[in-house]
C-alpha positions as a printed Julia matrix, in Angstrom:
242×3 Matrix{Float64}:
  71.4   -32.26    5.86
  69.11  -35.19    5.12
  67.82  -35.01    8.67
  67.07  -31.28    8.32
  65.2   -31.84    5.05
  63.16  -34.6     6.68
  62.31  -32.29    9.59
  61.22  -29.48    7.25
  59.09  -31.87    5.18
  57.46  -33.22    8.34
  56.6   -29.71    9.53
  55.11  -28.78    6.14
  53.04  -31.98    6.1
  51.86  -31.39    9.67
  50.81  -27.81    8.82
  48.92  -28.99    5.75
  47.08  -31.7     7.69
  46.24  -29.25   10.5
  44.92  -26.65    8.03
  42.77  -29.27    6.3
  41.36  -30.48    9.61
  40.63  -26.89   10.7
  38.82  -26.18    7.43
  36.73  -29.34    7.85
  35.82  -28.35   11.41
  34.81  -24.88   10.23
  32.55  -26.4     7.57
  30.94  -28.66   10.18
  30.34  -25.78   12.6
  29.02  -23.37    9.95
  25.75  -24.61    8.43
  25.17  -23.69    4.8
  23.55  -20.3     4.33
  19.78  -20.49    4.01
  18.29  -19.35    0.74
  16.27  -16.13    1.01
  12.55  -16.77    1.35
  10.96  -15.59   -1.92
   7.93  -14.43    0.07
  10.18  -11.72    1.51
  11.29  -10.38   -1.86
  10.57   -6.73   -2.48
   7.93   -6.19   -5.15
   8.33   -3.75   -7.99
   4.86   -2.46   -8.81
   3.44   -2.85  -12.29
   1.9     0.58  -13.01
  -1.86    0.62  -13.23
  -2.5    -2.54  -11.2
  -4.18   -2.52   -7.76
  -1.89   -2.76   -4.74
  -2.62   -5.57   -2.28
  -1.03   -5.94    1.16
  -0.95   -9.29    2.99
  -0.45   -8.98    6.75
   0.02  -12.12    8.82
   2.26  -14.68   10.46
   4.07  -17.7     8.97
   0.8   -19.08    7.6
   0.53  -16.0     5.38
   4.23  -16.23    4.53
   3.49  -19.74    3.23
   0.79  -18.57    0.84
   2.34  -15.23   -0.22
   4.16  -16.55   -3.31
   1.17  -18.61   -4.58
  -1.08  -15.56   -4.13
   1.37  -13.48   -6.19
   1.44  -16.13   -8.89
  -2.35  -16.39   -9.03
  -2.75  -12.6    -9.18
   0.1   -11.98  -11.63
  -0.99   -9.35  -14.14
  -4.0    -8.5   -11.96
  -2.48   -7.01   -8.79
   0.79   -6.04   -7.13
   0.94   -8.23   -4.01
   3.11   -7.02   -1.14
   3.68   -8.09    2.46
   5.72   -6.74    5.38
   9.18   -8.29    5.18
   8.67  -10.05    8.51
   6.5   -12.52   10.39
   3.83  -10.14   11.68
   3.39  -12.22   14.83
   0.9   -11.25   17.57
  -1.31   -8.18   17.83
   1.23   -6.57   20.16
   3.77   -6.51   17.32
   1.07   -5.32   14.95
   0.16   -2.35   17.14
   3.85   -1.43   17.41
   4.68   -1.74   13.71
   1.49   -1.28   11.67
   2.35    2.27   10.57
   5.72    1.08    9.24
   4.08   -1.84    7.39
   1.56    0.47    5.73
   4.25    2.9     4.6
   3.41    5.91    2.46
   1.85    4.17   -0.55
  -1.83    3.76   -1.32
  -3.36    0.32   -0.75
  -6.41   -0.93   -2.62
  -6.9    -4.15   -0.62
  -5.47   -5.21    2.75
  -5.88   -8.88    3.71
  -4.87   -9.32    7.36
  -4.77  -11.74   10.3
  -3.49  -12.05   13.86
  -4.18  -14.94   16.19
  -1.88  -17.96   16.28
   0.89  -16.0    17.99
  -1.55  -14.37   20.4
  -3.08  -17.64   21.61
   0.2   -19.57   22.0
   1.53  -20.23   25.5
   4.67  -18.66   26.95
   6.56  -19.93   30.01
   7.2   -17.86   33.18
  10.68  -17.0    31.92
   9.53  -16.24   28.37
   9.96  -19.78   27.05
   8.3   -20.1    23.65
   5.54  -22.68   23.09
   5.34  -23.67   26.75
   3.17  -26.48   28.08
  -0.27  -24.87   28.57
  -0.74  -26.89   31.78
   2.62  -25.98   33.35
   2.81  -23.63   36.33
   3.29  -20.04   35.26
   2.59  -20.57   31.56
   0.21  -18.1    29.96
  -1.1   -17.07   26.57
   1.14  -14.5    24.9
  -1.83  -12.17   24.39
  -4.92  -13.17   26.4
  -8.37  -12.69   24.84
  -9.18   -9.34   26.47
  -5.87   -7.8    25.31
  -6.28   -9.42   21.89
  -9.64   -7.67   21.5
  -8.23   -4.3    22.54
  -5.23   -4.63   20.23
  -7.31   -5.79   17.28
  -9.63   -2.81   17.7
  -6.61   -0.49   17.57
  -5.32   -2.19   14.43
  -8.68   -2.01   12.68
  -8.94    1.71   13.5
  -5.55    2.32   11.86
  -6.31    0.13    8.84
  -9.59    1.95    8.21
  -7.7     5.23    7.76
  -6.1     3.8     4.59
  -9.46    3.71    2.74
  -8.41    0.29    1.41
 -10.91   -2.53    1.14
 -10.2    -4.61    4.24
 -10.42   -8.41    4.49
  -9.98  -10.25    7.78
  -8.61  -13.77    7.46
  -9.89  -15.96   10.28
  -7.22  -17.82   12.26
  -6.6   -21.36   11.06
  -7.13  -24.36   13.39
  -4.81  -25.67   16.09
  -4.53  -29.44   15.49
  -4.31  -32.16   18.13
  -0.81  -32.76   19.49
   0.4   -29.26   18.64
   3.03  -27.95   21.06
   2.32  -24.76   23.04
  -1.24  -24.24   21.85
  -4.68  -25.59   22.77
  -7.16  -27.15   20.35
 -10.24  -24.92   20.11
  -8.54  -21.63   21.0
  -8.61  -20.49   17.37
 -12.41  -20.54   17.55
 -12.4   -18.4    20.71
 -10.13  -15.78   19.17
 -12.04  -15.93   15.89
 -15.28  -15.2    17.75
 -13.73  -12.03   19.17
 -12.47  -10.99   15.73
 -15.8   -11.76   14.08
 -17.6    -9.34   16.4
 -15.1    -6.58   15.65
 -15.28   -7.15   11.9
 -19.09   -7.14   11.94
 -19.12   -3.84   13.84
 -16.76   -2.33   11.25
 -18.39   -3.95    8.19
 -15.14   -5.73    7.24
 -15.29   -8.78    4.96
 -14.11  -12.11    6.38
 -12.06  -14.68    4.49
 -13.06  -17.69    6.62
  -9.94  -19.78    6.3
 -10.74  -21.57    9.57
 -13.85  -23.17    8.07
 -12.04  -23.82    4.81
  -9.17  -25.62    6.55
 -10.96  -27.5     9.32
 -12.74  -29.86    6.93
  -9.52  -30.92    5.2
  -6.78  -30.63    7.85
  -5.52  -34.16    7.28
  -4.86  -33.3     3.63
  -3.35  -29.8     3.9
  -1.87  -29.32    7.38
   1.28  -30.88    8.8
   0.65  -33.43   11.59
   0.55  -31.89   15.1
   1.64  -28.54   13.61
  -0.21  -25.29   12.88
   1.73  -24.96    9.62
   0.62  -26.25    6.24
   2.25  -28.36    3.56
   3.29  -26.69    0.3
   0.1   -27.98   -1.34
  -1.87  -26.83    1.69
  -0.46  -23.31    1.41
  -1.47  -23.27   -2.27
  -5.02  -24.2    -1.27
  -5.08  -21.37    1.28
  -3.74  -19.07   -1.44
  -6.68  -19.95   -3.7
  -9.06  -19.12   -0.85
  -7.32  -15.79   -0.23
  -7.28  -14.9    -3.92
 -11.01  -15.55   -4.19
 -11.65  -13.09   -1.36
  -9.2   -10.5    -2.74
 -10.6   -10.76   -6.27
 -14.12  -10.28   -4.93
 -13.03   -7.09   -3.16
 -11.22   -5.77   -6.22
 -14.3    -6.42   -8.36
 -16.42   -4.18   -6.17
């Protein structure tokens, strides 16, 4: 009898230890759930305020919340609930992003995802000097796509603001220093032809990159994103005042 009780106790203990170990392994394999990005929160419009739409990649995601805070009580600030990526994605999804509502101001940018290099098998942020690597959207296609996007945006009758593409810093993976200027030159010509205002965030950022941008990274620090937000708000406020 004593032997049977000992055997049962041993089995119960073994099961408990195994269950505990399994739970620990599950916790190790399953990273904690990421908190939702507040930039992607849906906005409930305050009646009577202008509606502003921010279109852009992760740089714009970084300054979306500060722009909302700075324009609180002055404008309803929305964005597509996605990283808007390259112009190819913009052409495919712009109608969905615009939706059915009326926009008073649209502040938009494409560039950093267009000029980045892709490997021959679709590898992201490939070495620009490697065999078979190429820019995701080369300049000629970028121009054609941006013209299509501007044509669609003009049908909204919103005041349009183009945000120039921010700089590529030295040491940045998958991109080439100076390419932002080349793509910005293409965009500048298109915006001039269409009489679209330019929020020159390239010039704003280039003089203070060491203070606002992460080292060897196209992204900005939290303080840097707030500085870009101030620049964007100045351009948006100017358009709303007209």
